[in-house]
N, C-alpha and C positions, 0 to 999 in steps of 0.2 A: 446831203440837207441835213441838213441843225435840227437835231429837237427839239421841241419848244420846253422849258423850263419852267417847273410848278410857281406860282404865282406864290412870293412868298418865301422863296426858298434864300437860305441866307446860304452865303459861301463868303467864311471870314479866315480868322490863323489856323484855323483846327477840318481847314478842307483843302482835298489832292486837290488837285485841278491830271484829270491825267490828258496825255494829245492819246486819241482811240482813234485817228482817221485808218479805216481800211478795220477796225480790228474789232470782237464782238463778242464786250465782256458779257457774262453769265455764271453763276452762281457754283462756289467750289466744295461740295460735299466734301462730307469729312465721313469716315464707315469704321467704326467705334468698336465691333467685334467681327471682327473675322477670321472665319476658319479656311486656313491655303489650303486646302486640295486641291486645287489644281490651276495651272498657269492661263487655262480659259479664262479663267474667275478673270484675271488684272484687262483681259478685254474687255468685259461687259462691264466693268470698274468704270473701264474708259467714256466708256457708249454712255454708262447711264450720267458722266461729270463729278463721277469721286477723282477730287483731287489727295487725297489721304486715306490711306488703311490701317487699320491698328489692328494685330494682333497674334495671332502664328498659327504651326501646327509644321509639319516639312510633303506632307504627299497623303493619297486619298487613304483614312484612317480613321477610327471611330472619333467624331467630337475634341479632334485633340483643338486649345486654342491654343498653344504656349509652343515652341522651339523646343525638345530635352540641347540645354548643353551649349559650349558655345561650338564649338567644330560648326554643329546645325545651324547655329545664328548664323556663322560665318558662310555657308551655303546658301541659304537661303535669302542674303545679302547680296551676295554675285549672283545669284538667276532673275534681281531682282531690279538691278542693277539698268538692265536696259529697257525701262520703264517708265516712258513719263508721269509717274504718281510717285508721292512722298509714302515711305512706308515705316514699320514704329511693329519692332518683332516682340510676344510678351517671353522672359525665359518663364524658368518652372521655379513657382519659388520653392515649392512642399522642403524643403531643408533646414535641415538644424545646421548644418554649416554650412557657414560663411565662409568660408573661401570657393562652394560654387556656385554659389550669389554673386559671388568680386568674381569669378573665371563669365559670370553670363553677360555678366557686365557692359566689363574689358572687354565681350565677344561683339558684345550688340546690343543685347535687349535695353530695353527702351524703358523698361516696368516688366513687375516680375511677376505670375497669373498661381496665386491661390487654389 
């Protein structure tokens, strides 16, 4: 079947036309404040249509929203690599030592949580 197009719809140079035969287009949701407490959350995000998750944590603990240190950031990125979701992890930004901030960025932090 062909979808009926809205009358007056302008198709111009800023319009991208995609062949969607056999596909379903759905919105992608972004979770901007996730506490990574359990791998089960990732399945729940997927089933809810979440395509991008930003947050942090290192597992079950109290209200963590950041990954402490480059080593933990790398372990979280490794753990998330098999899931078809985009991830961003916050590092711990509560340091006066610039070196620790740089280390976390090089370790994979997409930002710092203060």
